[in-house]
C-alpha positions in Angstrom: 111.0 104.9 120.5 113.2 104.9 117.4 114.0 108.5 116.4 114.9 107.5 112.9 111.6 105.8 112.2 109.1 107.8 110.3 105.4 108.0 111.7 103.0 105.7 109.7 99.5 106.7 108.7 97.2 104.9 111.2 95.4 103.2 108.5 98.7 101.8 107.2 100.0 100.8 110.5 96.7 98.7 111.0 97.2 97.1 107.5 100.7 96.3 108.1 99.8 94.7 111.5 96.9 92.7 110.0 99.1 91.3 107.1 101.6 89.8 109.4 99.1 87.1 110.1 96.8 87.3 107.1 99.0 87.3 104.0 97.9 84.6 101.6 101.5 83.9 100.1 105.0 84.4 100.9 105.3 87.1 98.3 102.5 89.0 99.7 103.9 88.9 103.3 107.3 90.1 101.7 105.5 92.9 100.0 103.9 94.3 103.2 107.2 93.9 105.1 109.2 95.7 102.5 106.5 98.4 102.1 106.4 99.0 106.0 110.2 99.3 106.1 110.0 101.7 103.2 107.3 103.9 104.9 109.2 103.8 108.2 113.0 104.3 107.0 113.1 105.2 103.3 111.9 108.7 102.7 111.6 109.6 99.2 111.3 112.8 97.2 112.6 111.7 93.8 110.2 108.8 93.4 110.4 105.2 94.3 109.1 103.3 91.4 107.6 100.2 92.7 105.8 99.0 89.5 106.8 100.2 86.0 104.3 100.5 83.3 107.1 99.1 81.0 107.3 95.7 82.9 103.8 94.5 82.7 101.3 94.1 79.8 98.6 96.2 81.6 100.8 99.3 81.7 100.1 99.9 85.3 102.7 101.9 87.4 102.9 102.5 91.1 105.2 105.3 92.5 105.8 106.2 96.1 106.5 109.8 96.6 107.3 112.3 99.3 105.0 112.2 102.5 104.0 108.6 101.3 101.8 109.9 98.7 101.2 107.1 96.2 100.6 107.6 92.4 98.7 104.7 90.6 98.6 105.1 87.0 98.1 103.5 83.5 99.9 104.2 80.4 103.3 104.6 79.1 105.1 108.0 79.3 103.3 111.5 79.8 101.2 110.9 76.6 97.9 109.2 77.4 99.0 108.2 81.0 96.2 108.4 83.5 96.8 108.4 87.2 95.3 108.8 90.7 97.1 110.4 93.7 96.3 109.1 97.2 97.9 109.7 100.6 98.7 106.2 101.9 99.2 102.7 100.8 95.7 101.6 102.1 94.1 104.0 99.6 96.4 103.0 96.8 95.6 99.3 97.2 91.9 100.3 97.0 92.3 102.2 93.7 89.7 100.4 91.5 91.1 100.1 87.8 87.8 99.9 86.0 86.5 103.0 88.0 89.6 104.9 87.0 89.3 103.8 83.5 92.8 101.9 83.5 91.3 98.4 82.7 88.0 97.0 81.6 88.0 94.7 84.6 86.5 95.5 87.9 89.7 95.0 90.0 91.5 96.8 92.7 95.3 97.4 92.8 95.5 94.9 95.7 93.6 92.2 93.7 95.7 92.8 90.6 98.9 92.5 92.8 97.5 89.1 94.0 96.9 88.0 90.6 100.5 88.6 89.7 101.7 87.3 93.1 103.6 90.6 93.6 106.2 89.4 91.1 106.1 92.8 89.2 107.1 94.9 92.3 110.6 96.2 92.4 111.7 97.4 95.8 115.3 98.9 94.7 114.2 101.8 92.6 114.0 104.6 95.4 116.0 107.4 93.4 116.8 109.2 96.6 118.9 106.2 97.6 120.1 105.5 94.2 121.1 109.2 93.8 123.1 109.2 97.2 124.8 106.0 96.4 123.1 103.8 99.0 122.0 101.2 96.5 123.6 99.8 93.6 
């Protein structure tokens, strides 16, 4: 057992195992591989901004926080921003944007990411690592 490895939520461990053989694109496979690595080895308390509302026309954002809490939101800045907090990636991917009032379309985060072929995900904004000089 790797003592430096964080324990995954059971649902996320199953998701990562499934996506090793069920990814639809190379970018999707890379997304799940990167997210598994982040959850296992990159703790965060200062926020890991995976998707910025400033970088997509739908103004959707996704932030990974401490204890693998995910915040999925819509809007720019704190004024008018709406968000949902969930406890693991599996729950985050199932957030429905229409149900939450983010978009007029009945689409989950996972479906939305697939539409974008994961091109809007930035894996290099874990502010804990940036603050400690581990990433440039």
